[in-house]
N, C-alpha and C positions, 0 to 999 in steps of 0.2 A: 448131638454130633456136632463138632465145631466146624464152621464152614471153613474151608483153606482159603487163605489169603490170594488174591488174585496177583499175578505176576506184574511187574511194575511196566512191563513194555505192553499189556494187556489193559491197562488202565486207561480210561478216555482221555485223551489229549485234549485240554481246554487252553492250552496257550499256542493258539492258533489264529492266524488270520486270514480272512474270508473275502478274497477280492471277486466281486461280482460286476460284470461289465454287461451293458446293454444298450444293442443299437434299437432304439425307438423310432421306427420308422412309418411313413405315411400309409403302407400298405401291407407290410410284412415287419416282423420284430425278431429278434433272437438275443438269447441269453448264452455267455460264457463264463466261467470262473477258474479260480485259481487258488490252491491253498496253500499259505506258507507256515511252515513250522517255526515258530518263534524261538524255539530252544536250539535250533540247528542254523547254523550259518549258511545260506546255500545262495547260490546263482540262479536267476531265473532261468528257465529253459522253456522256450515258447512251447515245446512238446509237452510241457505239463498244464499247458491250458486247455480246458477241456470245453467244447462247445454242447450245449443242450440239443440232443438230437431226437428226441423223443417228446411227441406233445399229443393229449387226447384226440384220438380220431386221425392223428396226422398219418399213421400207416396205411389208413384207406385211400389216401389221396394217390393214386397212381400217378407215373410218369412225372414226381417231383420229389426232393428231397425233403426232410422233416427238420433240416437244421433253422428253420426259420417257420414262423407261425403267423397268420393274417392278423393285422391289428384291426380285430374288429369284435364287439360283445353285444349281445342283445340286451334292449333295455328289460327292465321288470320292476314293476310297482311295488313287488313285495320284497322289501329289505331282507328278508330271511331267506329268500329262494337262492337256490344254487346258480351262479352266474353261469351262462352258456356263451363261450369264448372260443375264439381262435377256428381250429377246423372244426371242433363242434357245431361252431355258429354258421359256418358256409356249410357244412352239411344238413343242418336244420333248413337253411334258407333253399338250398339246391332241391332238397325234397319237397318243398312246400312252394315253390317258386311262384305259382297261382295264388298264393294267399297274401293279398296286398295289407292285411293287417299285421301279419309277420313281418313283412318287408319294412314297413314303419318303424319297427323296432329297432333296426340295426343302427348301430352305432359305429361309423367308421370313419377313417381319415381325421382322425381327431388332432393329429399333428398339425392340420391347416389351422386350428385353433390359436397356436402360437406362432403363427405367420402373418406378416403386415401386407403382404403384395395382394394386388388384384386379381391374379391369378388363381388364388387361393379362395375367392369369394363364393364360388359355387359349392365348395365344401362346406365353407362356415356357415352360409346360408342353409344348407341341409341340416346341419346341428343345432340351430337356433330353436329349433322345435323342443329340444333338450334341455334347453337353458331355461332358468327363471332365477328370480331373487335369492333362492335357496341352493340350486344347482349353478355352480360355477364352471367355466372350462376347466379349470384343474380338476375339479370332481370328477369330470367324463373321462380325463387321460388316466386319473388315478385309478378308476374301476379296472380298467386292463390291465395297467400295471400290477394293481394288487394281484390278479389271477395270474400274469405272467410269473412274478416274484414269488408267489405262493408254489407254484409249480417249480420253478427251479430249486427252490429251497427244498422241496420235499424228494427231487431228483437228487440232489447233493446227499440228503440224509441218507436214501437208499444205498448208493455208490459207496459212499464213504461208511456205512453201517454205523451210524452215530444218532442217537436220539434226539429228540427236539431240544430237552435242555440244555444238552452238550452244545449243539449248535448254537443255541442262545447265547452262551457263554464267549464264544468266539468273536473276536472283534471283527466287524465288517467294514469293507470299504467299497462303495458304489460308484462307478464310473459310467457315464451316459455319453454316448458320440453325439454329437450334435453338428447341423450344417456351421459351415465357416463363416456364413453370413449372419447367423445369431448373435445377438448383442445382449447384454446383462437381464433385459425385459423378459425375452424368452428364456434365457437360462433360470431366472428366478420362478417362472410360472411352471418350468419341469420340475424343479426343485420341490416346490411346494406340492404337487402331485405326486412325487416321490415320496415325500413325508407322509401324504395321505393315505397312499399305500402301504405304510409301515415298513418303509426304508428306512430302518435304525442305523445309524453309523455315520460317517463321513460320507460326503455325496461330491463325487467330482466331475469334470468335464473334459473332453477331447473333443477337437474339431474331426470330422469324418476323414476329410483327406490325411490329415496328420496320422489317424489311426491305420487308414490301408496303406499309407506309405511307409511306416513303421513297421507293418507286419509283411509287406514284400522285402523290405531288406533284411527281415530277422528269418522268413520262412523258407522250409524245405523244399526240394523237389516233389513230385508226384502230383496229386490230383489238386494241389493248390495252386499249381504251375509257377511262374515265377516272374521276375522283372525284367523288362525288355529296355536296353541301353545301347543305344546306337546299332540297332537291329541284331544285337547279341543277346540272348536270353539268358540271365544270370541267376543262379539256385543257389541257396543256401546261405550260409553266412559268407561266404567268400566273396558273394557282389558286393559287399562294403569297401574290399579293398579295391573293387574294379573302378569302383566312383571316384573320380579325380576332384579337385579343388576346382571350381569353375565349370564343372558339368551339371546341366539341369535334368531334373526327374519330373516328369510330367504324371499328375495323378488326376484319373477322371473318375467322377462319383456320379454313376448316374441313377439315381435313385425314384422311389416312386413319387416323391413331392417335388425336389429339387434336382438339378444336374448341373454338378460344378467340375468345371474343366479351368483351372488356374483363377477365374473369376465367377461368382455365383449367377445361375439364372434359374428363374423358376419356371422351368419346363420338365416335369418329372414326367416318369411312365403313365402317372395316373391320368395326367392331363391328355397323354396321349391315346389313353383308353377313353376318354371322353369324348376325344374328337373322331376315334372310330365309331362310338355309338352314334354319334351324331350322323356319320357317313351313312352308317346302315339304316338310321332313319330317312335319311332323304333318299336313299336308292332303293329302298322297299316301300316307299310313300305309294299308297293307293292299293298296295297288294294283300295287304292281311285278311281282308275280307274272301279274297280267293283262296288264300293259303289255308285258311281254316276250313273253308267250304270244300275242301280238297282232301281234307282229313289231315292237314298238316298240324303243328303247334302251336299254342296260342303265341300272342306276342310277346308276353313277358316271359314265357317258357323259353322262346328262341332268343331273346336277348340275353338269357342266364346263360345259354349255351354258347352264344359269340362271343360273350366277355370271356369265358374261360378258353376258347379257342383263342383269341388273339392274344390273352395273356400267356398262354404256352407259348406262343410264336416269339413274344418279347422276351419271355424268360430263356429261351434256345437261340436267340438271334448270336452269331457269329460273324458279323460285320458283312454279310451280303450287300452288296450295292444294288442291286434288285432283287426282288420277291415277287412270285407268281403263286398263290394258293386259291383252291376252292373251298368256299364256306358252303357245308351242308344246309339247304332250307328245304325241308320236306314241305312237298305242297306247292312249290314254286313253278309256275309254267315258264317255259322257253321263251324266250325274247330277245333277240338276237341284237337290237338295237340298243338295249340296256345292259347286254352282256349277260343275260340270264341262259343257263342250259337247264334243262329239266331238273327241279330240285337241287340246284348248285348256283352260288354265286361268283362271280370271280373278283379276287381281291388281289391288286397288286401295289407294291411300291417301290 
């Protein structure tokens, strides 16, 4: 029996361009995409841009969304082994926080390999153990990017209901957001890493503040908020008409490795994280033996919990001028002089 011919509107459309946009961050990364049908003239609507919102084990991380994924993967000497990355890697480390051998395989903060400031030295020094004559910084970056992009393409195939062969035929344009302070050297390294991660197609770069500013000008109201101009919150496309010649728009980009407000400075959230960990180490110095003797957690287990606690406070910060909170420390004895209550420590800023 002869097979019926497929209707033309059901044939896979290979005349499309896939725009993949990646914010490769020091602590978290994310990907969005837009599909353009080249056979139909159309104007880009920001609502057609889709942000990848599901990652392996991301739904298990309560109290945070999954529109972004931790920039981390675990080192493995077996080239054929499946890469453990993102939320899967953080879950593995959390479940085995006393396993020093496993913790030593964590590869994170790889964006610091492309920085040249002294503040990033602590991260570059930690990554030096994974580099040798055969493994370059671009290789380490490419490993994570490969996992991220493979997941993004698999998500697109599922959402668009196209097979791998059809998706392969689409033209692809990759855009990476980068710090405004980056020069040609950093961009070349990221481009090399993207090529190693099999990003086949055009590769472009846009500065992070520029991308944030354009989004704010184009975005609708709702959960994404709006742009504040002279105390007035402007939402949707109307904000373009509200901004006059001579007005200034200030874009603040507070990232994991760099914070940019007009000019770049290298004091990102991960540097704050390091200072917080140093503070905890200092305040609890000499207490660990008593804590463990009282049935409390080991030092490594507690520091893993404390880092998660502080990370949650940072991510939910809403501009308070002062903050007081108590960090749970099972087994800690009360000490008024040190600000210790039974099983807790006062944290303020």
